LUMDONU-996807 format. One record per atom (N, C-alpha, C): residue number from 1; residue in three letters; x, y, z. Coordinates in pm, whole numbers, plus 50000, padded with zeros to 5 digits. Each point is the difference from the previous one (the first is absolute). Example, Ala and Ser with C-alpha at 12.3 -4.5 7.8 and 13.67 -1.06 7.14 Angstrom:
2
REC     i    aa    east   north      up
REC     1   ALA   51319   49431   50780
REC     1   ALA   49911   50119   50000
REC     1   ALA   50090   50120   50000
REC     2   SER   49965   50105   49928
REC     2   SER   50082   50119   50006
REC     2   SER   49923   50109   50073
END
This chain:
107
REC     i    aa    east   north      up
REC     1   MET   50081   49895   50009
REC     1   MET   49900   50087   49983
REC     1   MET   50105   50175   49992
REC     2   ASP   49939   50068   49941
REC     2   ASP   50083   50124   49987
REC     2   ASP   50005   50085   50162
REC     3   ALA   50109   50057   50043
REC     3   ALA   49993   50053   50124
REC     3   ALA   49907   50119   50016
REC     4   ASN   49986   50061   49898
REC     4   ASN   49905   50118   50005
REC     4   ASN   49871   49963   50035
REC     5   LYS   49939   49902   49930
REC     5   LYS   49892   49943   50023
REC     5   LYS   49975   49913   50112
REC     6   GLU   50102   49958   50069
REC     6   GLU   49963   49951   50156
REC     6   GLU   50000   50094   50085
REC     7   VAL   50099   50130   49985
REC     7   VAL   49989   50097   50101
REC     7   VAL   49857   50059   50010
REC     8   MET   49932   50016   49855
REC     8   MET   49878   50055   49995
REC     8   MET   49870   49923   50068
REC     9   ALA   50059   49874   49981
REC     9   ALA   49877   49911   50055
REC     9   ALA   49986   50010   50151
REC    10   ARG   50151   49989   50048
REC    10   ARG   49996   50011   50145
REC    10   ARG   49970   50115   50062
REC    11   ASN   49987   50120   49931
REC    11   ASN   49973   50125   50062
REC    11   ASN   49829   49988   49979
REC    12   ILE   49933   49955   49865
REC    12   ILE   49873   50024   50028
REC    12   ILE   49912   49907   50083
REC    13   ARG   50096   49877   50043
REC    13   ARG   49929   49908   50130
REC    13   ARG   50016   50073   50114
REC    14   LYS   50111   50095   50017
REC    14   LYS   50024   50070   50121
REC    14   LYS   49921   50088   50029
REC    15   TYR   49956   50059   49890
REC    15   TYR   49906   50138   50010
REC    15   TYR   49853   49946   50010
REC    16   MET   49990   49884   49970
REC    16   MET   49888   49946   49987
REC    16   MET   49946   49950   50141
REC    17   GLU   50124   49956   50057
REC    17   GLU   49965   49953   50143
REC    17   GLU   49978   50152   50089
REC    18   ARG   50106   50074   49970
REC    18   ARG   49984   50142   50083
REC    18   ARG   49861   50046   50005
REC    19   LYS   49947   49991   49869
REC    19   LYS   49880   50085   49997
REC    19   LYS   49837   49904   50038
REC    20   ASP   50066   49860   50000
REC    20   ASP   49911   49898   50050
REC    20   ASP   49890   49968   49899
REC    21   VAL   50063   50000   49874
REC    21   VAL   49885   49962   49894
REC    21   VAL   50039   49900   49935
REC    22   THR   49925   49929   49926
REC    22   THR   49999   49853   49935
REC    22   THR   50033   50060   49837
REC    23   ALA   50029   49869   49935
REC    23   ALA   50032   50037   49840
REC    23   ALA   49860   50054   49940
REC    24   ALA   49898   49935   50029
REC    24   ALA   49884   50014   49944
REC    24   ALA   49954   50157   50060
REC    25   GLU   50043   50042   50107
REC    25   GLU   49929   50135   50014
REC    25   GLU   50066   50080   49908
REC    26   VAL   50148   49988   50010
REC    26   VAL   50091   50104   49916
REC    26   VAL   49961   49990   49851
REC    27   CYS   49960   49892   49964
REC    27   CYS   49960   49992   49856
REC    27   CYS   49896   50070   49958
REC    28   ARG   49896   49974   50103
REC    28   ARG   49861   50057   49977
REC    28   ARG   50019   50182   49998
REC    29   SER   50083   50026   50099
REC    29   SER   50002   50137   50036
REC    29   SER   50073   50093   49878
REC    30   LEU   50112   49905   49965
REC    30   LEU   50067   50089   49875
REC    30   LEU   49941   49920   49867
REC    31   ASN   49907   49915   49983
REC    31   ASN   49963   49957   49849
REC    31   ASN   50128   49909   49934
REC    32   ILE   50050   49931   50082
REC    32   ILE   50116   49924   49955
REC    32   ILE   49937   49849   49969
REC    33   LYS   50046   49951   49891
REC    33   LYS   49952   49853   49995
REC    33   LYS   50062   49914   50110
REC    34   THR   49959   49898   50037
REC    34   THR   50029   49912   50105
REC    34   THR   50158   49946   49962
REC    35   ASN   49981   49950   49885
REC    35   ASN   50106   49908   49924
REC    35   ASN   50116   50092   50013
REC    36   THR   50014   50121   49942
REC    36   THR   50087   50085   50001
REC    36   THR   50059   50031   50146
REC    37   PHE   49912   50003   50074
REC    37   PHE   50073   50074   50145
REC    37   PHE   50054   49880   50036
REC    38   SER   49954   49865   49981
REC    38   SER   50043   49878   50070
REC    38   SER   50159   50012   49926
REC    39   ASN   49997   50037   49865
REC    39   ASN   50171   49955   49963
REC    39   ASN   50089   50125   50023
REC    40   TRP   49943   50116   50068
REC    40   TRP   50099   50080   50041
REC    40   TRP   50041   49948   50130
REC    41   VAL   49902   49962   50101
REC    41   VAL   50026   49964   50151
REC    41   VAL   50070   49872   49973
REC    42   ASN   50001   49893   49917
REC    42   ASN   50075   49916   49990
REC    42   ASN   50118   49992   49916
REC    43   ALA   50049   50153   49951
REC    43   ALA   50123   50033   49907
REC    43   ALA   50018   49931   49884
REC    44   LYS   49877   49984   49906
REC    44   LYS   50010   49947   49879
REC    44   LYS   50036   50113   49912
REC    45   ILE   49904   50116   50047
REC    45   ILE   50013   50112   49901
REC    45   ILE   50017   50122   50059
REC    46   TYR   50039   50088   49961
REC    46   TYR   50048   50149   50069
REC    46   TYR   49879   50070   49932
REC    47   PRO   49921   50112   50110
REC    47   PRO   49909   50054   49963
REC    47   PRO   50066   50151   49914
REC    48   ARG   49899   50052   49902
REC    48   ARG   50050   50100   49920
REC    48   ARG   49981   50128   50091
REC    49   ILE   50082   50103   49951
REC    49   ILE   50017   50108   50106
REC    49   ILE   49862   50036   50054
REC    50   GLU   49898   50031   49891
REC    50   GLU   49876   50059   50050
REC    50   GLU   49931   49900   50116
REC    51   LYS   50013   49860   49996
REC    51   LYS   49957   49926   50111
REC    51   LYS   50091   50019   50109
REC    52   ILE   50124   50028   49997
REC    52   ILE   50092   50022   50114
REC    52   ILE   49951   50128   50074
REC    53   GLU   49953   50106   49920
REC    53   GLU   49949   50137   50077
REC    53   GLU   49867   49964   50073
REC    54   MET   49924   49897   49924
REC    54   MET   49876   49990   50085
REC    54   MET   50001   49937   50094
REC    55   LEU   50110   49890   50010
REC    55   LEU   49999   49922   50110
REC    55   LEU   50069   50106   50126
REC    56   ALA   50084   50083   49953
REC    56   ALA   50058   50086   50097
REC    56   ALA   49916   50087   50064
REC    57   ARG   49898   50056   49924
REC    57   ARG   49895   50084   50065
REC    57   ARG   49923   49917   50089
REC    58   TYR   49962   49873   49937
REC    58   TYR   49908   49938   50109
REC    58   TYR   50063   49952   50122
REC    59   PHE   50115   49976   50006
REC    59   PHE   50056   49960   50124
REC    59   PHE   50086   50127   50075
REC    60   GLY   49955   50110   49946
REC    60   GLY   50070   50126   50041
REC    60   GLY   50140   49993   50046
REC    61   VAL   50081   49950   49886
REC    61   VAL   50182   50017   49993
REC    61   VAL   49992   50060   49864
REC    62   SER   50137   50019   50017
REC    62   SER   50097   50043   49863
REC    62   SER   50013   49899   49889
REC    63   LYS   49985   50014   49915
REC    63   LYS   50054   49870   49888
REC    63   LYS   50142   49957   50019
REC    64   ALA   50077   50062   50075
REC    64   ALA   50147   49932   50024
REC    64   ALA   49964   49920   50118
REC    65   ALA   49918   50012   50089
REC    65   ALA   49970   49919   50108
REC    65   ALA   49927   49829   49939
REC    66   LEU   49968   50017   49865
REC    66   LEU   49942   49882   49976
REC    66   LEU   50106   49908   49880
REC    67   VAL   50077   50084   49947
REC    67   VAL   50104   49965   49900
REC    67   VAL   50141   49977   50057
REC    68   GLU   50025   50065   50102
REC    68   GLU   50107   50001   50080
REC    68   GLU   50039   49888   50130
REC    69   ASP   50106   49940   50008
REC    69   ASP   50015   49906   50109
REC    69   ASP   49989   50081   50129
REC    70   SER   49914   49979   50096
REC    70   SER   49971   50098   50099
REC    70   SER   50141   49980   50095
REC    71   ASP   50047   49873   49991
REC    71   ASP   50185   50042   50098
REC    71   ASP   50042   50095   49944
REC    72   ASN   50001   50066   49870
REC    72   ASN   50069   50098   49969
REC    72   ASN   49953   50150   50004
REC    73   ILE   49865   50001   50066
REC    73   ILE   49932   50135   50023
REC    73   ILE   50045   50006   50138
REC    74   VAL   50062   50140   50023
REC    74   VAL   50045   50049   50117
REC    74   VAL   49901   50124   50021
REC    75   LEU   49923   49986   50119
REC    75   LEU   49921   50110   50044
REC    75   LEU   50062   50068   50134
REC    76   SER   49947   50142   49974
REC    76   SER   50076   50068   50125
REC    76   SER   49893   49995   50121
REC    77   PRO   50067   50030   50134
REC    77   PRO   49890   49977   50112
REC    77   PRO   49890   50060   49991
REC    78   HIS   49998   50118   49933
REC    78   HIS   49858   50077   49986
REC    78   HIS   49914   49913   49898
REC    79   GLU   50037   49968   49910
REC    79   GLU   49917   49908   49934
REC    79   GLU   49957   49884   50019
REC    80   GLN   50100   49930   50098
REC    80   GLN   49944   49877   50067
REC    80   GLN   49927   50061   50104
REC    81   ALA   49956   50093   50076
REC    81   ALA   49903   50033   50071
REC    81   ALA   49897   50036   49945
REC    82   LEU   49990   50046   49895
REC    82   LEU   49855   50035   49910
REC    82   LEU   49945   49887   49982
REC    83   ILE   50088   49900   49931
REC    83   ILE   49955   49889   49980
REC    83   ILE   49933   49922   50086
REC    84   LEU   50078   49977   50104
REC    84   LEU   49928   49949   50123
REC    84   LEU   49879   50053   50039
REC    85   GLY   49967   50119   50033
REC    85   GLY   49931   50100   50020
REC    85   GLY   49850   49947   49904
REC    86   TYR   50024   49987   49868
REC    86   TYR   49926   49982   49905
REC    86   TYR   49912   49853   50047
REC    87   ARG   50129   49911   49997
REC    87   ARG   49924   49876   50028
REC    87   ARG   49920   49969   50136
REC    88   GLU   50022   50103   50108
REC    88   GLU   49950   49954   50127
REC    88   GLU   49874   50112   50015
REC    89   THR   49959   50063   49875
REC    89   THR   49878   50091   50000
REC    89   THR   49873   49923   49937
REC    90   ASN   49887   50036   50039
REC    90   ASN   49897   49930   49959
REC    90   ASN   49984   50027   49844
REC    91   LYS   49896   49903   49933
REC    91   LYS   49985   49993   49861
REC    91   LYS   49959   50132   49943
REC    92   THR   49890   50058   50075
REC    92   THR   49961   50137   49942
REC    92   THR   50120   50108   49992
REC    93   THR   50079   49992   50094
REC    93   THR   50108   50092   49973
REC    93   THR   50086   49974   49910
REC    94   GLN   50061   49890   49991
REC    94   GLN   50046   49953   49877
REC    94   GLN   49951   50018   49861
REC    95   GLU   49893   49987   49994
REC    95   GLU   49914   50028   49859
REC    95   GLU   50021   50151   49984
REC    96   ILE   49987   50093   50113
REC    96   ILE   50006   50128   49973
REC    96   ILE   50153   50028   49960
REC    97   VAL   50104   49978   50047
REC    97   VAL   50123   49994   49997
REC    97   VAL   50036   49964   49828
REC    98   ASP   49955   49859   49966
REC    98   ASP   50014   49984   49855
REC    98   ASP   49911   50068   49898
REC    99   LYS   49914   50051   50054
REC    99   LYS   49932   50124   49900
REC    99   LYS   50097   50134   49977
REC   100   ILE   50061   50015   50122
REC   100   ILE   50077   50140   49991
REC   100   ILE   50131   49947   49905
REC   101   LEU   50058   49891   50033
REC   101   LEU   50103   49977   49931
REC   101   LEU   49992   49933   49863
REC   102   LEU   49880   49957   49934
REC   102   LEU   49974   49949   49877
REC   102   LEU   49985   50154   49938
REC   103   LYS   49915   50094   50053
REC   103   LYS   49974   50107   49958
REC   103   LYS   50142   50090   49951
REC   104   ASP   50073   49996   50088
REC   104   ASP   50105   50076   49975
REC   104   ASP   50072   49929   49903
REC   105   SER   50031   49886   49993
REC   105   SER   50074   49929   49884
REC   105   SER   49932   49986   49858
REC   106   GLU   49869   50051   49992
REC   106   GLU   49934   50025   49862
REC   106   GLU   50018   50141   49953
REC   107   GLU   50043   50074   50073
REC   107   GLU   50026   50162   49962
REC   107   GLU   50128   50008   49968
END
């Protein structure tokens, strides 16, 4: 298997776990075919850039967080605190933050 496909597959599974969603939920929310998504998660194929962008928005992460090996991503203490605070807050607050971040990234 291609190393890039493996990294992408591992990161998708990681963010699904963090968001506590199933593959069916991701596919339904993003209108992605289950076969295609399964191939991504099993490192058989690599998503196109527009699908990577869609996944990044859905999980509330950067494209780099999906395509790069997380062992190579170094966060500052401030970034770590922000992420921890986000994860520990309630779903309503997370949705508000997501909307703000998505709005900023679309401008």
